[in-house]
Structure formats: C-alpha cells, structure tokens
N, C-alpha and C positions, 0 to 999 in steps of 0.2 A: 462872243466870249463871256460877256456878263451873264447871258442866259445859261450857258453851260456851267458856269461857276455856281450859279444859284441852284441848278439841278444837282450838282455834286454835293453842295451843302445840305440840300434837302434829303438826298440819299443817305448821307452820313447821319443826319438827325434820325431818319427812319430806322437805320441800323442800330443806333443807340437805344431807341425805344424798344426794338425787337429783342435786343440782348437783355435789357432790363426786365421785359415781360417774361422772357424765358427763365431768368434767374428767380423771379417771383414764383413762377409755376413750380420750379424745382424745389424751392424752399417750403412750399405748402405742406408736404407730408410731415415736416418737422414740427409744425404748430401743434397738432394734437398730442404729440409726445411731450412737449414742454408743458402743455396744459395738464396732462395726466400726472406729470411729476409733481406739479404744484398741488393738485387735488389730493394726491397720496399723502403729502406732508400735512395737509389740513385735516385729513380724516384719520390720522394715525390713532388718535384717542378713541374714535368710534370703533376701531379694530380691537382695542383693549377693554373698553367699558363693557360690563356684562349685560347692560340693558335693564329695562324695567317694564312691568306690566301696566304701570300707571304713566299716562302721558305727561302729567305734571308731577314732578318728584325732585327731591333734593339729591345732589350728587357732589362728588369731589373727584376731579381728575388733575393729576399733577405729575411732575418729573422729579425724582430724587437722585442727586448725583453723589456717588461715593468715590472720591478721587483716588483714594489709596487702598481700597478694599476690593478684592476680586469678587465677581458675581457669585461664584460657588459659595463663598463665605456669607454674603448677604442673603442669598436664597436659603441657605441652610438655617440661618438664624430665624428668618421669617417663618419657615415651615416648622421649626422647633417650637416657636411661640404659638403658632396655630394649634399644634397638638398638645400644648401645655406641658412640654418636657421640663424636668427638674422642678415640678410644682409651680410653673409659671402661671400667673394670674393676670388677666386683663386689668390694667390700671384705670380703665374708663368704666366704672360701675360694674366691674366683674362680668363682662359679657362672655358669651360662649362662641368660640371660633370652631370652624370645621373646614377641612380641605376637601374640595369637590373634584379634584383631578390628581393624576400622578405627577411626579416631579419633572417628567421629561416631555410633557405635551408641548407642542410648538404652537405659537400664536400665528395670526395671519401675517405678522412681520417675519421675514426670513431670519434664521439664525437667532431666534429669541425664545428662551424658555419661558413658559407661562405657568403661573400658579393661580388657580381659581379657588375661591373660598367664600364662606358666608360667616356672618356674625349676628348672633341673636342677642338682643339687649338683655341686661341683667334682670329685667322684669319678665322676660320671656314673651313680650308683646309684639316686638317687631324683629324682622330678620332682613338684613341688607346683604347684597352680593358685592363681591370685589374681585379684582384681578390685578396681578403683578406681572410685568414683563421685564426681562433682564437682558441688557446688551453690554458686552464687555467693551471697555475702552482702554487704549494703550497709550501711554505717554513715556517720556524718557526715564521717569522715575520708576515705572512699573505698571501694573495693571490696576484699573479702576472699574467702576460699574455704573451704568446709567439705568435707572429703574423707572419705567412708566407704570403708573398705578391709577386705578379708578375704582371708586365705590359708589353704588347707587341704591337709594331707597326703593323698596318694592311696592309702596303704597303712596297715595296722594300726600304730598308734603311740599312745603316751600321753605320753611325754617326748620333746620334740624339741629341747631345749636352746636354745630361743628361735629356732629356724630359721624358723618361719612369721612370727614378728615381724620378723626380719631381712630376710626376703623382701620385706616392705613398706618397712621403714625405710630400707634401702639405696638406695631409689629417690627419697628426698626429703631425707635427712639432709644437714647442711651441713659445710663444711670447717673453719670457724673453731672451733666448740666440739665438734663430733662427730668430726672427723677423717676425714670421708668425701670421696672424690673427687667432683667435680661436672662438669657439661657446660657449661651456659650460665648457670644461676641458682643462687645460694647462699642458701638459705632460713634466715636468721638467726632469724626469729621464727615459731615454730609451737608448738602444744600438742597432746599426745596424750591421748585419753580412751579407756580400755580397756573393751570390752564382754565378750568372752570371749577373754582373752589374758593368762593368768596367768604364762606364761613370756615375759617381756619384758625381758631383760637387754641393754641397749644395748652393754655392753662385749663381749658375744659377737659383735656384728655387725662388729667390726673385727678380723679374724683371718685368717691365711693357713695353708694346709695344710703 
C-alpha cells in the first residue's frame, strides 16, 4: 500500500511538472512581443530625429505637452513661424528656417503628423535639421497635444550652447513669459520634458547677434 501511495504521489508530481512545462512552452511566443513593445518605446525618438552625417554631434530631443491646445493649432503656429508669416523673426540670432516637407506627411509613428525643417544660423555658417511630430490627447476638459521634437547638428559638435534646443523652442515659445515673437497663437501653457537635451538654456534663445 505504501508503495502504491508513493507511486501515486510521484505520478501527481510528474503531472504537475508536465503542466508547468506546457504552460511555459505556450507562453514563449508572448516574450518577443513584450520585448518588441519595450524596444518601440525606447526608440520612438530615433523615429523622429532627422539624423546627422556626423557621428559625434550635438542634439536636442524632447517632448512638449500642450494640455489645452489642439494639435492643429500648435502645428499651424509652428509652420507659420517657419515660413516667417506676419514678419516673424527668429529671436535666436535671426536664423533662417525652412520647411522641408508638406503639412500632412506621416512619421513612422501611426496617426502622427510630421513637420520636417531646417534652420541656418544667422551667420549662415551652420544648418541644423529638425522634426516635430504631433499626437492629439483628450481629457475631460477638451483636446490637447503632445509634441515630440528633435533637432540635430549636421557637423562635428559637442557643445552647441543650446542652439538645437532653441531651434525647437523658438517655434512655440510665448510672448508673455518667454519674450518670444508669435504669429497667430500664444501658447501660455506648455511643459517641456527632455530626453537627450542637456543644453537647454531658455535664456540663450532670446539673443541677437
């Protein structure tokens, strides 16, 4: 009897191991999916950043949240400043902006409008590339906008004295607290979150040559 009892216990233990093994096998296909999802989140800025011909170069990648302003309004103001509408002038040494794509081009992120552009320094010596991507956000109060932005130098550089940051900021900063010229919209409420943008002095963005 004791022998049969031990055999039954051993059989039950084997069955438990078999079930656990089968569960592990069945869950294996889920692992790559979870890994891919985490990778996508980490590489979202690489989808937005324009890239550079120089391996070592300064850059600024960040997210700007506009909690009470729709993306259509934010995008329209950025594009208007790029084109210099209403005699708008870049407050950072009067650089020259240029839009490099149409308003409706989609980025690698789904349902995201992408604005590509360049900015040449006031001296005409350097030209940086930048991208803005817009994603609408909805809360109980109404519609807001989350903007992913990235500017990169195209030549060897380490210190840029906040130039890449200012390339982006000059296109959405407000007149009331930032002292920036605007075209049609003055964004009083926004928040910047930096990804790779350690040179981000707002004071340097309001300067003349």
